[in-house]
C-alpha positions in Angstrom: -23.2 -40.4 -3.7 -19.9 -40.3 -1.7 -19.0 -43.9 -2.6 -19.6 -43.1 -6.3 -17.5 -39.9 -6.2 -14.7 -41.7 -4.3 -14.7 -44.5 -6.9 -14.7 -41.9 -9.6 -11.5 -40.3 -8.1 -9.8 -43.7 -8.2 -10.9 -44.3 -11.8 -9.5 -40.9 -12.8 -6.2 -41.8 -11.2 -5.9 -45.0 -13.2 -7.2 -43.3 -16.3 -4.8 -40.4 -16.1 -1.8 -42.7 -15.6 -2.7 -44.8 -18.6 -0.2 -44.0 -21.4 -2.5 -45.6 -24.0 -5.4 -43.2 -23.6 -4.2 -39.7 -24.3 -6.6 -36.8 -24.2 -8.0 -35.9 -27.6 -7.2 -32.2 -27.0 -4.1 -31.1 -25.0 -3.8 -27.6 -23.8 -1.3 -28.0 -20.9 1.7 -27.3 -23.1 1.8 -26.8 -26.9 -1.8 -26.9 -28.1 -2.1 -30.4 -29.7 -4.6 -32.9 -30.8 -4.4 -36.7 -30.7 -3.4 -38.5 -33.9 -3.2 -42.2 -33.5 -1.3 -42.9 -30.3 0.5 -39.6 -30.0 -0.1 -35.8 -29.6 0.6 -33.6 -32.6 0.9 -29.8 -32.3 -1.9 -28.0 -34.0 -0.5 -25.7 -36.8 -1.5 -22.0 -37.0 -1.8 -19.5 -34.1 -5.4 -18.7 -35.1 -6.5 -22.3 -35.1 -4.8 -22.9 -31.8 -6.5 -19.9 -30.3 -9.9 -21.0 -31.6 -9.4 -24.5 -30.1 -8.4 -23.1 -26.7 -11.5 -20.8 -26.8 -13.7 -23.8 -27.3 -11.9 -26.3 -25.1 -11.5 -24.3 -22.0 -15.1 -25.3 -21.2 -15.9 -28.3 -23.4 -19.5 -28.8 -24.1 -20.5 -25.2 -23.6 -21.5 -23.3 -26.8 -19.7 -20.2 -27.9 -21.3 -17.6 -30.2 -19.6 -16.7 -33.4 -19.0 -13.1 -32.3 -17.3 -14.2 -29.1 -15.0 -16.5 -31.0 -14.2 -13.8 -33.5 -13.3 -11.5 -30.5 -11.1 -14.2 -29.0 -9.3 -15.1 -32.1 -8.7 -11.7 -33.7 -9.2 -9.3 -30.8 -9.4 -5.6 -31.8 -8.1 -6.3 -35.4 -10.8 -8.5 -37.0 -10.5 -9.4 -40.7 -12.6 -7.7 -43.3 -15.0 -10.6 -43.5 -15.0 -12.0 -39.9 -17.6 -14.7 -40.4 -15.9 -16.1 -43.5 -12.6 -16.1 -41.7 -14.2 -17.9 -38.7 -15.7 -20.5 -41.0 -12.3 -21.1 -42.6 -10.7 -21.6 -39.2 -13.5 -23.9 -38.1 -13.1 -26.1 -41.2 -9.4 -26.4 -40.6 -10.0 -27.3 -37.0 -12.5 -30.0 -37.8 -9.9 -31.8 -39.9 -7.7 -32.1 -36.8 -10.4 -33.4 -34.4 -12.3 -36.7 -34.2 -15.4 -36.9 -36.4 -18.3 -35.0 -34.9 -16.2 -33.4 -32.2 -17.1 -29.8 -33.3 -20.8 -29.0 -34.0 -22.9 -25.9 -34.7 -26.0 -25.4 -32.6 -28.6 -22.6 -32.3 -26.5 -21.2 -29.5 -23.2 -21.3 -31.4 -20.2 -23.6 -31.8 -19.3 -26.2 -29.2 -17.1 -29.3 -28.6 -19.1 -32.5 -28.2 -16.2 -34.3 -26.5 -16.5 -35.4 -22.9 -14.5 -33.4 -20.4 -12.0 -36.2 -19.7 -11.0 -35.9 -23.4 -9.5 -32.5 -22.7 -6.4 -32.5 -20.5 -7.2 -29.2 -18.7 -10.7 -30.3 -17.9 -9.5 -33.7 -16.8 -7.0 -32.1 -14.3 -9.6 -29.7 -13.1 -12.1 -32.5 -12.4 -9.5 -34.4 -10.5 -8.7 -31.4 -8.3 -12.5 -30.8 -7.8 -13.0 -34.4 -6.9 -10.3 -34.3 -4.2 -11.7 -31.1 -2.9 -15.3 -32.1 -2.8 -15.2 -35.7 -1.7 -11.7 -36.2 -0.5 -9.6 -39.3 -0.6 -7.1 -41.1 1.5 -3.5 -39.9 1.2 -2.4 -42.8 -1.0 -5.2 -42.2 -3.4 -4.8 -38.4 -3.4 -1.1 -38.9 -4.2 -1.9 -41.1 -7.1 -4.4 -38.7 -8.5 -2.3 -35.6 -8.1 0.9 -37.2 -9.5 -1.0 -38.5 -12.5 -2.7 -35.2 -13.1 0.4 -33.1 -12.8 2.0 -35.3 -15.5 -0.5 -33.9 -17.9 1.6 -30.7 -18.0 3.9 -30.9 -21.1 5.1 -27.3 -21.1 3.8 -23.7 -20.6 0.1 -23.4 -21.3 -0.8 -20.6 -23.6 2.8 -20.0 -24.9 1.7 -20.7 -28.5 -1.7 -18.9 -28.3 -2.4 -15.2 -29.1 -4.5 -12.6 -27.4 -6.4 -12.6 -24.2 -7.2 -16.3 -24.6 -3.6 -17.1 -23.8 -3.9 -15.2 -20.5 -7.1 -16.9 -19.6 -5.7 -20.3 -20.3 -2.5 -19.6 -18.3 -4.6 -18.4 -15.4 -6.9 -21.5 -15.5 -4.0 -23.9 -15.8 -2.0 -22.1 -13.0 -5.0 -22.3 -10.6 -5.5 -26.0 -11.2 -1.7 -26.7 -10.9 -1.6 -24.9 -7.6 -4.5 -26.9 -6.2 -3.1 -30.2 -7.3 0.4 -29.4 -6.1 -1.0 -28.4 -2.7 -2.9 -31.7 -2.4 0.2 -33.6 -3.5 2.2 -31.9 -0.8 -0.4 -32.7 1.9 -0.5 -36.3 0.8 3.3 -36.7 0.9 3.4 -35.2 4.4 0.6 -37.4 5.6 2.3 -40.6 4.2 5.6 -39.6 5.7 7.3 -39.2 2.3 9.2 -36.2 3.7 12.2 -36.4 1.4 10.0 -36.3 -1.7 8.0 -33.4 -0.2 10.9 -31.1 0.6 11.7 -29.8 -3.0 8.0 -29.1 -3.6 7.4 -27.4 -0.3 10.6 -25.4 -0.5 9.6 -24.1 -3.9 6.2 -23.1 -2.5 7.8 -21.3 0.4 10.2 -19.3 -1.8 7.4 -18.4 -4.1 5.2 -17.2 -1.1 7.6 -15.8 1.4 4.8 -14.4 3.7 2.7 -17.5 3.7 2.5 -19.2 7.2 1.1 -22.4 5.8 4.0 -22.8 3.3 6.6 -22.1 6.0 4.8 -24.6 8.3 4.7 -27.3 5.6 8.5 -26.8 4.9 9.3 -27.0 8.6 7.3 -30.3 9.0 8.9 -31.8 6.0 12.4 -31.0 7.1 11.7 -32.1 10.7 10.2 -35.3 9.4 13.3 -36.0 7.4 15.4 -35.6 10.5 16.7 -32.1 9.6 15.3 -30.4 12.7 18.0 -27.7 12.7 17.1 -26.6 9.2 13.4 -26.5 10.2 14.3 -24.2 13.1 16.4 -22.0 10.7 13.3 -21.7 8.4 11.3 -20.4 11.4 13.9 -17.9 12.4 14.3 -16.5 8.9 10.5 -16.4 8.4 10.0 -14.6 11.7 12.7 -12.0 10.8 11.3 -11.6 7.4 7.8 -10.9 8.7 9.1 -8.5 11.3 11.3 -6.5 8.9 8.8 -6.3 6.0 5.4 -6.2 7.7 6.0 -5.6 11.4 4.1 -8.8 12.1 4.6 -12.1 13.9 4.3 -15.8 12.7 0.9 -17.4 13.3 0.3 -19.1 16.7 0.3 -22.5 14.9 3.8 -21.8 13.6 5.0 -20.6 17.0 3.7 -23.7 18.5 5.4 -25.9 15.9 8.7 -24.2 16.5 8.3 -24.7 20.3 7.6 -28.3 19.7 10.7 -28.7 17.7 12.7 -27.0 20.4 11.2 -29.3 23.0 9.8 -26.3 24.9 6.3 -25.1 25.7 4.8 -22.7 23.2 5.2 -19.0 24.0 2.2 -16.7 23.7 2.9 -14.5 20.7 2.9 -10.8 21.3 0.5 -8.3 19.8 0.3 -8.7 16.0 1.2 -5.0 15.3 1.5 -1.6 17.0 1.7 1.1 14.4 1.8 4.8 14.7 2.2 4.9 18.5 4.7 7.3 20.0 6.5 6.6 23.2 5.5 8.9 26.0 8.0 11.8 26.6 7.1 11.9 30.3 4.6 10.5 32.7 0.9 11.1 32.0 -0.5 12.8 35.1 -4.1 12.9 36.4 -5.7 10.6 33.8 -5.8 7.2 35.5 -9.6 7.4 36.1 -10.2 8.5 32.6 -8.2 5.6 31.2 -10.1 3.1 33.3 -13.5 4.5 32.1 -12.5 4.7 28.5 -11.1 1.1 28.6 -14.4 0.0 30.1 -16.3 1.8 27.2 -14.0 0.1 24.7 -14.9 -3.3 26.2 -18.6 -2.6 25.7 -18.7 -0.4 22.6 -17.4 -0.8 19.0 -16.7 2.9 18.7 -15.6 5.3 21.4 -15.0 9.0 20.9 -12.9 11.1 23.4 -14.6 14.4 23.2 -13.0 17.7 24.2 -11.6 21.1 23.0 -8.2 21.7 21.6 -5.5 21.4 24.3 -7.5 19.0 26.6 -5.0 16.2 26.2 -7.0 13.9 23.8 -4.1 13.0 21.6 -1.8 12.2 24.6 -4.5 10.1 26.2 -5.1 8.2 22.9 -1.4 7.3 22.6 -1.4 6.1 26.2 -4.5 3.9 25.6 -2.9 2.5 22.5 0.4 1.7 24.2 -1.4 0.0 27.1 -3.6 -2.0 24.7 -0.6 -3.2 22.7 0.9 -4.6 25.9 -2.1 -5.8 27.8 -4.0 -7.5 24.8 -1.8 -10.0 23.1 -2.9 -10.8 19.6 -4.7 -7.4 19.1 -3.2 -5.0 16.6 -3.2 -1.4 17.6 -3.0 1.2 14.8 -3.0 5.0 15.4 -3.7 7.3 12.5 -3.0 11.0 12.8 -5.5 13.1 10.8 -4.5 16.6 12.0 -2.5 17.3 8.8 -5.3 16.5 6.5 -7.1 19.3 4.7 -9.8 17.3 2.8 -12.2 14.5 3.6 -11.0 12.8 0.4 -7.7 12.0 2.1 -9.0 10.1 5.1 -9.0 6.6 3.6 -5.6 7.2 2.0 -4.2 8.3 5.4 -5.5 5.1 7.1 -4.3 2.9 4.3 -0.9 4.6 4.2 -0.5 4.0 7.9 -1.4 0.4 7.6 0.8 0.0 4.5 -2.1 -1.2 2.4 -1.6 -1.7 -1.3 -4.6 -1.6 -3.6 -3.1 -4.1 -6.0 -2.6 -7.8 -5.9 0.9 -8.5 -6.9 1.1 -10.1 -10.3 4.8 -10.6 -10.9 6.0 -9.8 -14.3 2.6 -8.5 -15.6 2.1 -5.3 -17.6 -0.9 -4.8 -15.3 -1.5 -5.8 -11.7 -3.3 -9.0 -11.0 -6.3 -7.2 -9.7 -6.7 -3.6 -8.5 -9.0 -3.2 -5.5 -10.6 0.0 -4.4 -9.0 1.6 -1.3 -12.2 0.9 0.6 -12.1 -2.8 -0.3 -8.5 -3.1 0.9 -9.3 -1.2 4.0 -12.2 -3.5 4.9 -9.9 -6.5 4.3 -7.2 -5.2 6.5 -9.4 -4.0 9.3 -11.4 -7.2 9.5 -8.5 -9.6 9.2 -8.1 -10.0 13.0 -8.6 -8.2 16.3 -7.7 -4.6 16.0 -8.0 -1.3 17.8 -8.0 1.5 15.3 -7.3 5.0 16.8 -8.2 8.0 14.6 -6.8 11.2 16.2 -8.1 14.7 15.4 -11.3 13.9 13.5 -13.1 17.2 13.9 -12.1 18.9 10.6 -12.9 15.7 8.5 -15.8 14.6 10.8 -18.2 13.7 8.0 -15.7 11.4 6.2 -14.7 9.8 9.5 -18.3 9.1 10.5 -19.0 7.4 7.1 -15.8 5.4 7.1 -16.0 4.2 10.7 -19.6 3.1 10.3 -18.7 1.2 7.1 -15.6 -0.5 8.6 -17.2 -1.7 11.8 -20.0 -3.2 9.7 -17.5 -5.1 7.7 -16.0 -7.1 10.5 -16.7 -8.0 14.1 -13.1 -7.8 15.4 -12.6 -4.1 14.9 -12.9 -1.5 17.6 -12.4 2.2 16.9 -11.2 4.9 19.3 -11.5 8.5 18.0 -10.5 11.9 19.4 -12.5 14.9 18.2 -14.0 18.2 19.2 -17.4 17.0 18.0 -18.9 13.5 18.0 -19.2 11.2 15.0 -23.0 10.9 15.5 -23.3 7.3 14.5 -25.3 4.7 16.3 -22.4 2.5 17.4 -20.6 5.5 19.1 -20.1 5.9 22.9 -18.9 9.4 23.7 -16.5 10.2 26.6 -16.4 13.9 27.3 -12.8 14.4 28.6 -12.9 16.5 31.8 -10.3 19.1 32.7 -7.5 18.1 35.1 -8.6 18.1 38.7 -7.8 21.3 40.7 -7.9 20.4 44.4 -6.4 22.1 47.4 -2.8 21.7 46.4 -3.1 18.0 45.5 -4.9 18.0 42.2 -3.4 16.7 39.0 -3.5 20.1 37.4 -1.2 21.4 40.2 1.0 18.4 39.8 1.4 18.9 36.1 2.2 22.6 36.4 4.8 21.9 39.2 6.4 19.1 37.2 6.7 21.2 34.0 7.8 24.4 35.9 10.6 22.5 37.7 11.7 21.0 34.3 12.5 24.5 33.0 13.8 26.0 36.3 14.6 23.4 39.0 15.2 26.1 41.7 11.8 27.7 41.2 9.7 28.4 44.4 6.1 27.4 43.8 3.5 28.8 46.2 0.7 26.2 46.2 -2.1 28.7 46.6 -0.8 30.7 43.6 -0.5 27.6 41.5 -4.0 26.5 42.4 -5.3 29.9 41.5 -3.4 29.9 38.2 -4.6 26.4 37.3 -8.2 27.5 38.0 -7.8 30.5 35.7 -6.5 28.0 33.0 -9.6 25.8 33.4 -7.4 22.8 34.1 -6.5 22.5 30.4 -3.2 20.5 30.1 -1.9 22.4 27.1 -2.7 25.8 28.6 -1.0 24.7 31.9 2.1 23.5 30.0 2.4 26.7 28.0 2.0 28.8 31.2 4.6 26.6 33.0 7.1 27.4 30.3 7.0 31.0 31.5 8.5 30.1 34.8 11.9 30.4 33.2 11.6 34.2 33.5 8.6 35.0 35.6 7.0 34.1 39.0 3.7 32.3 39.3 2.0 35.5 40.5 3.3 37.4 37.5 2.1 34.7 35.1 -1.4 34.7 36.7 -1.6 38.5 36.7 -0.8 38.8 33.0 -3.1 36.0 32.0 -6.1 37.5 33.8 -5.5 40.8 31.9 -5.4 38.8 28.7 -8.6 36.9 29.4 -10.5 40.1 30.2 -9.6 41.4 26.7 -10.3 38.2 24.8 -13.5 37.2 26.5 -15.1 40.5 25.5 -14.3 39.7 21.8 -16.4 36.5 21.3 -18.9 35.8 24.0 -20.3 32.9 22.1 -17.1 30.9 22.2 -16.9 28.2 24.9 -15.0 29.2 27.9 -12.3 26.5 27.6 -11.8 27.4 23.9 -11.3 31.0 24.8 -9.0 30.0 27.7 -6.6 28.1 25.3 -6.7 30.9 22.7 -5.9 33.3 25.5 -2.9 31.3 26.6 -1.5 31.0 23.0 -2.2 34.7 22.4 -0.3 35.6 25.5 2.6 33.3 24.5 2.5 35.0 21.1 2.8 38.5 22.7 5.8 37.3 24.7 7.7 36.3 21.6 10.1 38.6 19.8 9.0 40.0 16.5 11.2 37.6 14.5 9.8 34.7 16.5 6.2 35.8 15.8 7.1 36.0 12.1 8.5 32.5 12.1 5.4 31.0 13.8 2.9 32.5 11.4 5.0 31.6 8.3 5.7 28.1 9.4 2.1 27.2 10.2 1.5 26.1 6.6 3.5 22.9 7.2 0.9 20.4 8.3 3.4 17.5 8.6 6.2 19.4 10.4 9.4 20.7 8.8 13.2 20.5 9.0 15.4 23.6 9.6 16.3 23.8 6.0 12.6 23.8 5.0 11.9 26.5 7.6 14.7 28.6 6.1 13.3 28.2 2.6 9.8 29.3 3.5 10.2 31.7 6.4 13.6 33.2 5.8 12.9 36.5 4.0 12.2 40.1 4.8 12.6 41.0 8.5 13.4 37.4 9.5 17.0 36.8 8.9 17.9 34.2 11.6 15.4 31.4 11.2 17.4 28.9 13.3 17.3 31.2 16.4 13.5 31.8 15.9 12.8 28.1 15.7 14.9 27.5 18.8 12.9 30.2 20.6 9.6 28.6 19.6 10.8 25.2 20.9 11.8 26.9 24.2 8.3 28.4 24.5 6.7 25.0 24.0 5.1 26.2 20.7 7.1 23.6 18.7 8.0 20.0 19.5 11.0 18.2 18.2 11.6 14.7 17.0 14.4 12.9 15.2 13.8 12.5 11.5 15.8 10.8 8.7 19.1 12.3 9.9 17.7 15.8 10.5 15.6 17.1 13.4 12.0 17.6 12.5 9.8 20.3 14.2 6.1 20.0 14.7 3.5 22.6 15.6 0.5 21.6 17.6 -2.8 21.8 15.7 -4.2 24.5 18.0 -1.0 26.5 17.6 -1.2 26.1 13.9 -4.8 27.4 13.9 -3.6 30.4 15.8 -0.7 30.9 13.4 -3.2 30.8 10.4 -5.1 33.7 12.0 -2.0 35.7 12.4 -0.8 34.9 8.9 -4.2 36.1 7.4 -4.0 39.3 9.5 -0.4 40.0 8.3 -1.2 39.8 4.6 1.8 37.5 4.1 -0.3 34.5 3.0 0.3 34.8 -0.8 4.1 35.1 -0.3 4.2 32.1 2.0 2.3 30.1 -0.5 4.7 31.2 -3.3 7.7 30.1 -1.2 6.0 26.8 -0.3 5.6 26.3 -4.1 9.3 27.0 -4.6 10.2 24.7 -1.8 8.1 21.9 -3.3 9.4 22.5 -6.8 13.0 22.2 -5.4 12.1 18.9 -3.9 10.7 17.7 -7.2 13.8 18.8 -9.1 16.0 17.1 -6.6 14.0 13.9 -6.9 14.7 13.8 -10.6 18.4 13.7 -9.9 18.2 11.3 -6.9 15.8 8.9 -8.7 18.9 7.5 -10.5 21.3 7.4 -7.6 19.6 7.5 -4.2 16.3 5.8 -4.6 15.7 4.2 -1.2 16.5 7.3 0.9 14.6 9.4 -1.6 11.4 7.5 -1.0 11.9 7.8 2.8 12.4 11.6 2.4 9.4 12.0 0.2 7.3 9.9 2.6 8.2 12.3 5.5 7.1 15.3 3.4 4.0 13.6 1.9 1.4 15.6 3.7 3.2 18.9 3.1 3.5 18.2 -0.6 -0.1 17.1 -0.8 -1.2 20.4 0.8 0.9 22.3 -1.8 -0.6 20.3 -4.6 -4.2 20.9 -3.3 -3.6 24.7 -3.1 -2.0 24.7 -6.5 -4.9 22.9 -8.1 -7.3 25.3 -6.5 -5.4 28.3 -7.9 -4.8 26.7 -11.3 -1.1 27.0 -10.8 0.0 24.6 -13.6 3.7 24.8 -13.0 3.5 23.8 -9.4 1.0 21.0 -10.2 3.2 19.5 -12.9 6.2 19.6 -10.6 4.6 18.2 -7.4 2.1 15.7 -8.8 4.6 13.2 -10.4 6.6 13.1 -7.2 3.6 12.3 -5.1 2.3 9.9 -7.7 5.5 7.9 -7.8 5.3 7.6 -4.0 1.6 6.5 -4.2 2.6 3.9 -6.9 5.4 2.5 -4.6 2.8 2.2 -1.8 0.3 0.6 -4.2 -2.2 3.5 -3.6 -3.3 3.6 -7.2 -6.7 5.1 -6.4 -4.9 8.3 -5.2 -3.4 8.8 -8.6 -6.8 8.0 -10.3 -8.6 10.4 -8.0 -6.2 13.3 -9.0 -5.8 12.5 -12.6 -8.7 14.5 -14.1 -8.0 17.4 -11.8 -4.4 17.4 -13.0 -5.5 17.5 -16.7 -7.8 20.4 -15.9 -5.3 22.4 -13.8 -2.6 22.2 -16.6 -4.9 22.7 -19.6 -3.9 26.3 -20.4 -0.2 26.1 -19.9 2.5 24.7 -22.2 4.7 23.9 -19.1 7.9 24.9 -20.8 9.2 26.1 -17.4 8.9 22.6 -15.9 11.5 19.9 -16.2 10.5 17.8 -19.3 10.8 14.5 -17.4 8.4 15.7 -14.7 5.9 16.8 -17.3 6.3 13.4 -19.0 5.9 11.5 -15.8 2.8 13.6 -15.0 0.9 12.7 -18.1 2.2 9.2 -18.4 0.8 8.4 -15.0 -2.4 10.3 -15.7 -3.0 8.5 -19.0 -2.2 5.1 -17.5 -4.6 5.4 -14.6 -7.4 7.0 -16.6 -7.1 4.2 -19.1 -7.3 1.4 -16.5 -10.1 3.3 -14.7 -12.3 5.0 -17.3 -10.8 6.0 -20.6 -12.7 9.4 -20.9 -12.0 12.7 -22.6 -9.3 13.5 -20.1 -7.4 10.3 -21.0 -7.4 11.5 -24.6 -6.1 15.0 -23.5 -3.3 13.4 -21.5 -2.2 11.4 -24.6 -2.3 14.5 -26.7 -0.1 16.4 -24.2 2.4 13.5 -24.4 2.6 13.5 -28.1 3.0 17.3 -28.1 5.7 17.0 -25.5 7.5 14.4 -27.7 7.4 16.8 -30.7 8.2 20.1 -29.1 10.7 19.5 -26.2 14.3 18.9 -27.1 15.3 18.4 -23.4 13.5 15.1 -23.2 15.8 12.2 -22.5 15.7 8.9 -24.5 14.1 7.0 -21.6 11.1 9.3 -21.3 10.8 9.5 -25.1 10.5 5.7 -25.1 8.0 5.6 -22.2 5.8 8.3 -23.9 5.8 6.3 -27.2 4.9 3.2 -25.2 2.0 5.0 -23.4 0.6 6.5 -26.6 1.1 3.5 -28.9 -2.3 2.0 -28.2 -2.9 -1.6 -27.5 -2.2 -3.1 -30.9 0.2 -6.0 -30.2 2.4 -5.5 -33.3 3.0 -1.9 -32.6 4.0 -2.6 -29.0 6.2 -5.4 -30.0 8.0 -3.3 -32.6 8.5 -0.4 -30.2 9.8 -2.7 -27.4 12.2 -4.5 -29.8 13.6 -1.1 -30.8 14.0 -0.1 -27.1 15.9 -3.3 -26.3 18.4 -2.4 -29.0 18.7 1.2 -27.8 22.2 2.6 -27.1 20.8 4.3 -24.0 21.1 2.0 -20.9 18.0 3.3 -19.1 15.8 2.8 -22.2 17.2 -0.7 -22.6 16.3 -1.5 -19.0 12.7 -0.2 -19.5 12.3 -2.1 -22.7 13.7 -5.3 -21.2 11.2 -4.9 -18.3 8.3 -4.4 -20.7 9.4 -7.4 -22.9 9.8 -9.6 -19.9 6.2 -8.7 -18.9 4.9 -9.3 -22.4 6.6 -12.6 -22.7 5.2 -13.8 -19.5 1.7 -12.7 -20.5 1.9 -15.0 -23.6 3.4 -17.9 -21.6 7.0 -17.6 -22.8 8.4 -18.2 -19.3 12.0 -18.9 -20.4 12.1 -15.7 -22.4 10.7 -13.7 -19.5 13.2 -15.2 -17.2 16.1 -14.4 -19.5 15.0 -10.8 -19.9 14.5 -10.5 -16.1 18.0 -11.8 -15.4 19.6 -9.5 -17.9 17.6 -6.6 -16.3 18.6 -7.7 -12.8 22.3 -8.0 -13.7 22.4 -4.5 -15.2 20.4 -2.9 -12.4 22.8 -4.5 -9.9 25.9 -3.1 -11.7 24.6 0.5 -11.6 22.9 0.3 -8.2 19.4 0.8 -9.4 17.2 -0.5 -6.6 14.0 0.1 -8.5 15.3 -1.9 -11.4 16.1 -4.7 -9.0 12.6 -4.7 -7.7 11.1 -4.7 -11.2 13.3 -7.6 -12.2 12.9 -9.8 -9.1 9.3 -10.9 -9.7 10.3 -12.6 -12.9 11.6 -15.3 -10.7 8.1 -16.3 -9.9 6.1 -16.3 -13.1 2.8 -18.2 -13.2 2.4 -20.0 -9.9 5.8 -21.6 -9.6 9.2 -20.4 -8.6 11.6 -20.9 -11.5 15.0 -20.8 -9.7 16.4 -20.1 -6.3 15.9 -16.5 -5.3 18.5 -15.8 -2.6 21.2 -13.9 -4.5 18.9 -10.9 -5.1 18.0 -10.9 -1.4 21.6 -10.4 -0.5 22.1 -7.7 -3.2 19.2 -5.6 -1.9 20.1 -6.2 1.7 23.7 -5.1 1.1 22.3 -1.9 -0.6 20.3 -1.1 2.5 17.0 -2.2 0.8 14.2 -4.2 2.2 15.0 -7.7 3.4 13.5 -10.6 1.6 13.4 -9.3 -2.0 13.8 -12.3 -4.3 16.3 -12.6 -7.1 16.8 -15.0 -10.1 20.0 -16.9 -9.7 
């Protein structure tokens, strides 16, 4: 069998190189048939489409209805069977006698596979893959097979058949070109391999194998310095774009070229981990035991009440793991800000930077859209990883389900969770986190109190017995100890202990069923609350509705009303009392409230009756962000995305509350801003999950008080995602809202008028083509850019690569001139239509880099 197949590969090589025996049917370029000793293009787009539909799989029968669907799509003729018979008769006249027959199963070509160029090339690729061949033979086969391409497959065919032909041809071309490159490198034909490998590397800038092949080709040709430059650029590109390292094989090759031993690559990734603000005290034994559990169990839960130090310990374990376990990715996902189980997968995917879509450059649709769960499984099973989920208790059901599913999908994933309750899954090992040790003056609880007390008042006198007594009162809870230590600024240890004991006596009589340690922490926060000034108390309860932290300007917008006139001073006081933590944001300081403090603030907010007013002001704050985004979307896109990302969880909370209340105005302002951010991330399922809710929440409001562009963006995104998911009644409602918006609003700019027409035009090709052609001729620059982008996509879909490239370059040049980073990103993929790079891509890389964009973005030059 092997000898036969090997001989067959050799015969195909000689056969493919023979200029005297052309294929009878040629699909790899203009659709043609053999007439005498030459190929003649087949006239008529319907005839060409019919031939492609039959010849993609020669010998296999096709039913009449399936051929009608392929040839005429959604616009069949009045008498489809008669029309099909007419096309079949015309096609028979262009084919050898008996090549097209009718059977009980339908129409089929009787020609052998080698008489169709696409099938011949596919069989050659399959033979090399299945049996293999020596390098010389593989080079002959691939070279001859690649010569069968005479142009762009599918460029002269209509409908979905063109896309399927282009996809089939692209897949075969990729496989043959890869085999050709391997053969050239094996034979030492490095100079011939370099142009091919360089093109593959530019087309797939994150592909280790393409980079390795280019390095080997350059080194083999004596251009070692260039090979080393390829590695350096590739390593920087991976680090800047993905936070990843080159593969060990590539690192080893680089070391070989340098003449040095290979270095062990560092951990693949460390995401979401925060550097420790100070030394972690008293947890060495806990760390050792948890690391031991992680070595034996796939899932470990650190169990404890709020304030026990679970989050700090998880970060410490993650940091140690990223240093001590080379090759293991460590990812920490904070769940404290979530308010719904529906958001857990999105939070994990967002932290990992997962997109749900395969990139299909230049397509009107993505190459393939995966579910968020599918993408998550792929990412978490791709290599050794420690996934840390912090604060699972309020979404415990979703966490249990997701963790169980993810560890079943791959053997290399280990999960560490922190929670107030266990996941209750079979793979879980639970580690109850004990309080800090309180020994006679030497325990870690005493050490923690002393360190924090001296940090706020270095001259403080600390009586050891008083500190031991106080720490015992606080049950050894780290957060309670740190909050109490903050009081040393104005009180002695004995005074702190006396006031706390009075507070405990009051609170413990309120809820005897609450666990002692929960009551202890609540008592400490309650006591801290009572030591605050009235303005500081007001600020804490009003600011607790920011789950993802806030800037000072946000705090002033939401909390600065009524009795609270100096928000900045109140925030400073909360920081000084350790009730807020501070971190550097995108230029502004950002303030965070611990989850346990937020819970206490919610209690106080409910008791004050200010909840509705806080919600109203949060709505106003979010609407102001949305209106600002409309302006900045044209002038400050990169920083806008970064700012929206920082506020994502806050905006999501506002959106959720607005949908629950049926607040259509807030929904229509906030949803499009979040949806654009999700689209940039590739989190399309987030938009799909919200789409029907958005339609329902806005059904009874004309939205005249909302910016017309935000309303348009809302329903364009809803309609698009419902169409690609499930075109149901809500999809129709969204399209109706768009048509009504187009009729009734006079404040709608030409760009959104064009986008609405594009969304509501249906899928009839002639309508889309006419609309896009009008857009390209528009006097409005933004409309022209959108139409050029759409036409470039449409041209690529029908195989017109040259036209797609020209439109992409025009779009890129204009986007460059006005500083439109999003336009640059939309234009750049045109450089890589099909499976091949068309031209060098470096100019665009420099343009975006100079604008502060992401390194490595390609550009047509």
